A tleap script that builds the chain and sets N, CA, C and O, in Angstrom:
source leaprc.protein.ff14SB
mol = sequence {
  NMET LYS ALA VAL PRO VAL LYS SER GLU ILE
  SER GLY THR VAL TRP LYS ILE GLU GLY ARG
  PRO GLY VAL GLU VAL GLU LEU ASP ASP VAL
  LEU LEU ILE LEU GLU SER MET LYS MET GLU
  ILE PRO VAL LEU ALA PRO ARG LYS GLY ARG
  VAL ALA GLU PHE ARG VAL ASN GLU GLY ASP
  SER VAL ALA GLU ASP GLN VAL LEU LEU LEU
  PHE GLU PRO CSER
}
set mol.1.N position { 85.101 128.209 123.866 }
set mol.1.CA position { 85.012 129.527 123.643 }
set mol.1.C position { 83.679 129.828 123.414 }
set mol.1.O position { 82.888 129.204 122.707 }
set mol.2.N position { 83.452 131.040 124.202 }
set mol.2.CA position { 81.872 131.630 124.431 }
set mol.2.C position { 80.630 131.418 122.732 }
set mol.2.O position { 80.969 131.642 121.570 }
set mol.3.N position { 79.593 131.057 123.106 }
set mol.3.CA position { 79.137 131.155 122.076 }
set mol.3.C position { 78.419 132.761 121.841 }
set mol.3.O position { 78.029 133.585 122.668 }
set mol.4.N position { 78.443 132.785 120.254 }
set mol.4.CA position { 77.737 134.378 120.126 }
set mol.4.C position { 76.172 134.181 119.278 }
set mol.4.O position { 75.896 133.200 118.587 }
set mol.5.N position { 75.360 135.237 119.501 }
set mol.5.CA position { 74.565 134.981 118.707 }
set mol.5.C position { 74.199 135.382 117.530 }
set mol.5.O position { 74.352 136.604 117.519 }
set mol.6.N position { 73.757 134.984 116.430 }
set mol.6.CA position { 74.014 135.111 114.991 }
set mol.6.C position { 71.901 135.865 114.657 }
set mol.6.O position { 70.832 135.325 114.370 }
set mol.7.N position { 72.401 137.412 114.956 }
set mol.7.CA position { 70.526 137.554 114.753 }
set mol.7.C position { 70.560 137.759 112.778 }
set mol.7.O position { 71.382 137.763 111.861 }
set mol.8.N position { 68.786 137.930 113.043 }
set mol.8.CA position { 68.458 138.565 111.485 }
set mol.8.C position { 68.550 139.829 111.251 }
set mol.8.O position { 68.329 140.689 112.103 }
set mol.9.N position { 68.942 140.091 109.878 }
set mol.9.CA position { 69.178 141.105 109.782 }
set mol.9.C position { 67.597 142.071 109.236 }
set mol.9.O position { 67.302 143.263 109.323 }
set mol.10.N position { 66.787 140.728 108.611 }
set mol.10.CA position { 65.646 141.208 108.154 }
set mol.10.C position { 64.293 140.887 108.665 }
set mol.10.O position { 64.279 139.662 108.786 }
set mol.11.N position { 63.178 141.363 109.017 }
set mol.11.CA position { 61.605 140.033 108.962 }
set mol.11.C position { 61.598 139.417 108.021 }
set mol.11.O position { 62.041 139.540 106.879 }
set mol.12.N position { 60.762 138.337 108.843 }
set mol.12.CA position { 60.789 137.053 107.050 }
set mol.12.C position { 60.574 136.393 108.109 }
set mol.12.O position { 60.362 136.886 109.218 }
set mol.13.N position { 60.638 134.601 107.686 }
set mol.13.CA position { 60.122 133.470 107.793 }
set mol.13.C position { 61.377 132.318 107.590 }
set mol.13.O position { 61.936 132.206 106.499 }
set mol.14.N position { 61.703 131.587 108.618 }
set mol.14.CA position { 62.738 130.678 108.302 }
set mol.14.C position { 61.897 129.914 107.447 }
set mol.14.O position { 60.795 129.403 107.649 }
set mol.15.N position { 62.586 129.936 106.526 }
set mol.15.CA position { 62.426 128.654 105.458 }
set mol.15.C position { 63.639 127.335 105.182 }
set mol.15.O position { 63.472 126.299 104.539 }
set mol.16.N position { 64.620 127.710 105.765 }
set mol.16.CA position { 65.209 126.349 105.613 }
set mol.16.C position { 66.262 126.070 106.281 }
set mol.16.O position { 67.192 126.718 105.802 }
set mol.17.N position { 66.596 125.441 107.141 }
set mol.17.CA position { 67.714 125.122 108.293 }
set mol.17.C position { 68.853 124.168 107.770 }
set mol.17.O position { 68.638 122.974 107.979 }
set mol.18.N position { 70.032 124.488 107.123 }
set mol.18.CA position { 70.924 123.862 106.164 }
set mol.18.C position { 71.917 123.141 107.113 }
set mol.18.O position { 72.866 122.398 106.863 }
set mol.19.N position { 71.371 123.617 108.338 }
set mol.19.CA position { 72.712 122.812 109.439 }
set mol.19.C position { 72.271 122.622 111.000 }
set mol.19.O position { 71.481 123.157 111.779 }
set mol.20.N position { 73.359 121.412 111.024 }
set mol.20.CA position { 72.946 120.913 112.846 }
set mol.20.C position { 73.708 121.590 114.049 }
set mol.20.O position { 74.755 122.226 113.927 }
set mol.21.N position { 73.105 121.387 115.099 }
set mol.21.CA position { 73.954 121.786 116.220 }
set mol.21.C position { 75.370 120.609 116.046 }
set mol.21.O position { 75.402 119.422 115.719 }
set mol.22.N position { 76.549 121.690 116.474 }
set mol.22.CA position { 78.101 120.644 116.402 }
set mol.22.C position { 78.553 120.426 115.372 }
set mol.22.O position { 79.639 119.862 115.511 }
set mol.23.N position { 78.162 120.650 113.877 }
set mol.23.CA position { 79.058 120.432 112.849 }
set mol.23.C position { 79.939 121.517 112.950 }
set mol.23.O position { 80.014 122.398 113.806 }
set mol.24.N position { 80.335 121.392 112.338 }
set mol.24.CA position { 81.911 122.038 112.339 }
set mol.24.C position { 81.381 122.812 110.725 }
set mol.24.O position { 81.038 122.008 109.858 }
set mol.25.N position { 81.330 124.287 110.376 }
set mol.25.CA position { 81.321 125.015 109.625 }
set mol.25.C position { 82.416 126.341 108.770 }
set mol.25.O position { 82.672 127.347 109.432 }
set mol.26.N position { 82.781 126.261 107.838 }
set mol.26.CA position { 83.319 127.271 107.454 }
set mol.26.C position { 83.145 128.425 107.355 }
set mol.26.O position { 81.934 128.544 107.543 }
set mol.27.N position { 83.680 129.695 107.125 }
set mol.27.CA position { 83.415 131.349 107.246 }
set mol.27.C position { 82.312 130.984 106.027 }
set mol.27.O position { 82.427 129.951 105.367 }
set mol.28.N position { 81.166 132.015 105.796 }
set mol.28.CA position { 80.207 132.128 104.785 }
set mol.28.C position { 79.269 130.900 104.377 }
set mol.28.O position { 78.312 131.107 103.631 }
set mol.29.N position { 79.582 129.436 104.937 }
set mol.29.CA position { 78.323 128.262 104.992 }
set mol.29.C position { 77.109 128.730 105.453 }
set mol.29.O position { 76.851 129.260 106.534 }
set mol.30.N position { 76.418 128.486 104.548 }
set mol.30.CA position { 75.529 128.771 104.956 }
set mol.30.C position { 74.190 127.756 105.948 }
set mol.30.O position { 73.732 126.653 105.650 }
set mol.31.N position { 73.877 128.571 107.066 }
set mol.31.CA position { 73.667 128.244 107.678 }
set mol.31.C position { 72.513 127.903 108.348 }
set mol.31.O position { 72.357 127.189 109.339 }
set mol.32.N position { 71.685 128.542 107.635 }
set mol.32.CA position { 69.540 128.713 106.842 }
set mol.32.C position { 69.135 129.848 106.407 }
set mol.32.O position { 69.471 131.011 106.631 }
set mol.33.N position { 68.184 129.240 105.599 }
set mol.33.CA position { 67.484 130.848 104.681 }
set mol.33.C position { 66.739 131.210 105.150 }
set mol.33.O position { 66.081 130.522 105.930 }
set mol.34.N position { 66.422 132.747 104.846 }
set mol.34.CA position { 65.073 133.605 105.396 }
set mol.34.C position { 64.785 133.455 104.176 }
set mol.34.O position { 65.529 133.330 103.203 }
set mol.35.N position { 63.002 133.482 104.306 }
set mol.35.CA position { 62.304 134.431 103.428 }
set mol.35.C position { 61.646 135.456 103.637 }
set mol.35.O position { 60.930 135.548 104.634 }
set mol.36.N position { 61.759 136.422 102.743 }
set mol.36.CA position { 60.996 137.396 102.662 }
set mol.36.C position { 60.508 138.670 101.017 }
set mol.36.O position { 60.998 139.136 99.988 }
set mol.37.N position { 59.625 138.666 101.590 }
set mol.37.CA position { 58.728 139.001 100.390 }
set mol.37.C position { 59.335 138.476 98.777 }
set mol.37.O position { 59.649 139.186 97.822 }
set mol.38.N position { 59.351 137.327 98.877 }
set mol.38.CA position { 59.136 135.960 98.230 }
set mol.38.C position { 60.741 135.798 97.946 }
set mol.38.O position { 60.912 134.905 97.117 }
set mol.39.N position { 62.094 136.449 98.425 }
set mol.39.CA position { 63.404 136.509 97.622 }
set mol.39.C position { 63.841 135.612 99.279 }
set mol.39.O position { 63.257 135.752 100.354 }
set mol.40.N position { 64.810 134.886 99.030 }
set mol.40.CA position { 65.804 133.968 99.765 }
set mol.40.C position { 66.849 134.334 100.484 }
set mol.40.O position { 67.746 134.856 99.822 }
set mol.41.N position { 66.966 134.270 101.210 }
set mol.41.CA position { 67.855 135.481 102.151 }
set mol.41.C position { 68.838 134.063 102.679 }
set mol.41.O position { 68.236 133.141 103.229 }
set mol.42.N position { 70.567 133.948 102.446 }
set mol.42.CA position { 70.871 133.205 103.214 }
set mol.42.C position { 71.776 133.790 104.633 }
set mol.42.O position { 72.428 134.831 104.558 }
set mol.43.N position { 71.708 132.973 105.893 }
set mol.43.CA position { 72.160 133.493 107.063 }
set mol.43.C position { 73.809 133.300 106.851 }
set mol.43.O position { 73.646 132.252 106.225 }
set mol.44.N position { 74.946 133.420 106.858 }
set mol.44.CA position { 76.292 132.695 106.972 }
set mol.44.C position { 76.869 133.074 108.022 }
set mol.44.O position { 76.802 134.126 108.658 }
set mol.45.N position { 77.696 131.729 108.225 }
set mol.45.CA position { 78.587 131.551 108.636 }
set mol.45.C position { 79.036 132.575 109.019 }
set mol.45.O position { 79.045 133.331 108.048 }
set mol.46.N position { 79.532 133.201 110.116 }
set mol.46.CA position { 80.249 134.851 110.461 }
set mol.46.C position { 81.384 134.196 110.662 }
set mol.46.O position { 82.081 135.201 110.522 }
set mol.47.N position { 82.177 133.340 110.876 }
set mol.47.CA position { 83.294 132.422 110.214 }
set mol.47.C position { 83.552 131.109 111.203 }
set mol.47.O position { 82.872 130.770 112.172 }
set mol.48.N position { 84.620 130.538 110.717 }
set mol.48.CA position { 85.173 129.367 110.999 }
set mol.48.C position { 84.610 128.705 112.727 }
set mol.48.O position { 85.233 129.062 113.727 }
set mol.49.N position { 83.480 127.810 112.830 }
set mol.49.CA position { 83.123 126.884 113.862 }
set mol.49.C position { 82.314 126.516 114.018 }
set mol.49.O position { 82.008 126.062 112.916 }
set mol.50.N position { 81.143 126.194 115.015 }
set mol.50.CA position { 80.346 125.574 115.061 }
set mol.50.C position { 78.942 126.279 115.385 }
set mol.50.O position { 78.882 127.441 115.786 }
set mol.51.N position { 77.704 125.384 115.154 }
set mol.51.CA position { 76.660 126.243 115.819 }
set mol.51.C position { 76.329 124.949 116.940 }
set mol.51.O position { 76.115 123.741 116.835 }
set mol.52.N position { 76.424 125.989 118.114 }
set mol.52.CA position { 75.835 126.085 119.533 }
set mol.52.C position { 74.411 125.348 119.690 }
set mol.52.O position { 74.125 124.360 120.367 }
set mol.53.N position { 73.571 126.177 118.811 }
set mol.53.CA position { 72.219 125.967 119.121 }
set mol.53.C position { 71.255 126.926 118.133 }
set mol.53.O position { 71.777 128.006 117.852 }
set mol.54.N position { 70.142 126.723 117.660 }
set mol.54.CA position { 69.401 127.037 116.743 }
set mol.54.C position { 68.311 127.248 117.789 }
set mol.54.O position { 67.989 126.432 118.653 }
set mol.55.N position { 67.623 128.847 117.526 }
set mol.55.CA position { 66.801 129.743 118.087 }
set mol.55.C position { 65.475 129.058 117.639 }
set mol.55.O position { 64.637 128.669 118.453 }
set mol.56.N position { 65.364 128.957 116.537 }
set mol.56.CA position { 64.278 129.278 115.473 }
set mol.56.C position { 64.099 127.843 115.011 }
set mol.56.O position { 64.721 126.877 115.454 }
set mol.57.N position { 63.292 127.828 114.188 }
set mol.57.CA position { 62.476 126.446 113.402 }
set mol.57.C position { 62.057 126.434 112.089 }
set mol.57.O position { 61.428 127.462 111.835 }
set mol.58.N position { 62.152 125.706 111.181 }
set mol.58.CA position { 61.498 126.100 110.333 }
set mol.58.C position { 60.020 126.207 110.376 }
set mol.58.O position { 59.113 125.443 110.708 }
set mol.59.N position { 60.111 127.728 109.809 }
set mol.59.CA position { 58.239 127.557 109.208 }
set mol.59.C position { 57.728 129.298 109.988 }
set mol.59.O position { 56.773 130.000 109.655 }
set mol.60.N position { 58.692 129.541 110.995 }
set mol.60.CA position { 58.873 130.149 112.412 }
set mol.60.C position { 59.146 131.728 111.361 }
set mol.60.O position { 59.973 131.901 110.465 }
set mol.61.N position { 57.941 132.834 111.994 }
set mol.61.CA position { 58.567 133.608 111.853 }
set mol.61.C position { 59.272 134.834 112.596 }
set mol.61.O position { 58.974 135.036 113.774 }
set mol.62.N position { 60.264 135.718 111.904 }
set mol.62.CA position { 61.379 136.420 113.062 }
set mol.62.C position { 60.949 137.822 112.861 }
set mol.62.O position { 59.964 138.291 112.289 }
set mol.63.N position { 61.915 138.354 113.463 }
set mol.63.CA position { 61.793 139.939 113.383 }
set mol.63.C position { 63.631 140.208 112.877 }
set mol.63.O position { 64.612 139.474 112.757 }
set mol.64.N position { 63.339 141.699 112.695 }
set mol.64.CA position { 64.978 142.088 112.384 }
set mol.64.C position { 65.792 141.982 114.333 }
set mol.64.O position { 65.659 142.367 115.494 }
set mol.65.N position { 66.147 141.625 113.930 }
set mol.65.CA position { 67.388 141.763 114.972 }
set mol.65.C position { 67.106 140.160 116.444 }
set mol.65.O position { 67.438 139.787 117.569 }
set mol.66.N position { 66.291 139.821 115.265 }
set mol.66.CA position { 66.262 138.037 116.636 }
set mol.66.C position { 67.298 137.494 116.722 }
set mol.66.O position { 68.373 137.811 116.213 }
set mol.67.N position { 67.037 136.626 117.384 }
set mol.67.CA position { 68.329 135.822 117.752 }
set mol.67.C position { 68.263 134.976 116.511 }
set mol.67.O position { 67.292 135.327 115.841 }
set mol.68.N position { 68.661 134.393 116.182 }
set mol.68.CA position { 68.552 133.041 114.968 }
set mol.68.C position { 69.103 131.984 115.380 }
set mol.68.O position { 68.587 130.921 115.035 }
set mol.69.N position { 70.455 131.959 116.341 }
set mol.69.CA position { 71.204 130.840 116.515 }
set mol.69.C position { 72.673 131.355 117.664 }
set mol.69.O position { 73.186 132.446 117.911 }
set mol.70.N position { 72.823 130.576 117.920 }
set mol.70.CA position { 73.784 130.199 119.084 }
set mol.70.C position { 75.206 130.006 117.976 }
set mol.70.O position { 74.888 129.106 117.199 }
set mol.71.N position { 76.418 130.441 117.682 }
set mol.71.CA position { 77.335 130.053 117.165 }
set mol.71.C position { 79.070 130.172 117.907 }
set mol.71.O position { 79.520 131.140 118.521 }
set mol.72.N position { 79.734 128.942 117.618 }
set mol.72.CA position { 80.611 129.106 118.507 }
set mol.72.C position { 81.995 129.155 117.632 }
set mol.72.O position { 82.175 128.148 116.947 }
set mol.73.N position { 83.296 130.469 117.524 }
set mol.73.CA position { 84.161 130.449 117.157 }
set mol.73.C position { 85.141 129.318 117.091 }
set mol.73.O position { 85.255 128.633 118.106 }
set mol.74.N position { 85.690 129.097 116.292 }
set mol.74.CA position { 87.159 128.016 116.720 }
set mol.74.C position { 88.253 128.163 116.339 }
set mol.74.O position { 89.139 127.385 116.690 }
savepdb mol mol.pdb
quit
């Protein structure tokens, strides 16, 4: 199945990457955590599948609508 982009809903910083490419995840599993204005915002798996590729690293600044990772639904 084709990989779909998962985008940031906010501007902030990548605080922590929770997953690894290729690992199977379930709906709403935490993939990474963004930090904005001292708040932690989890980025969740949109459905069951796996992360194909992260497009950011911990500590990176991200903009709203920036692609964070590519996700392959199963």
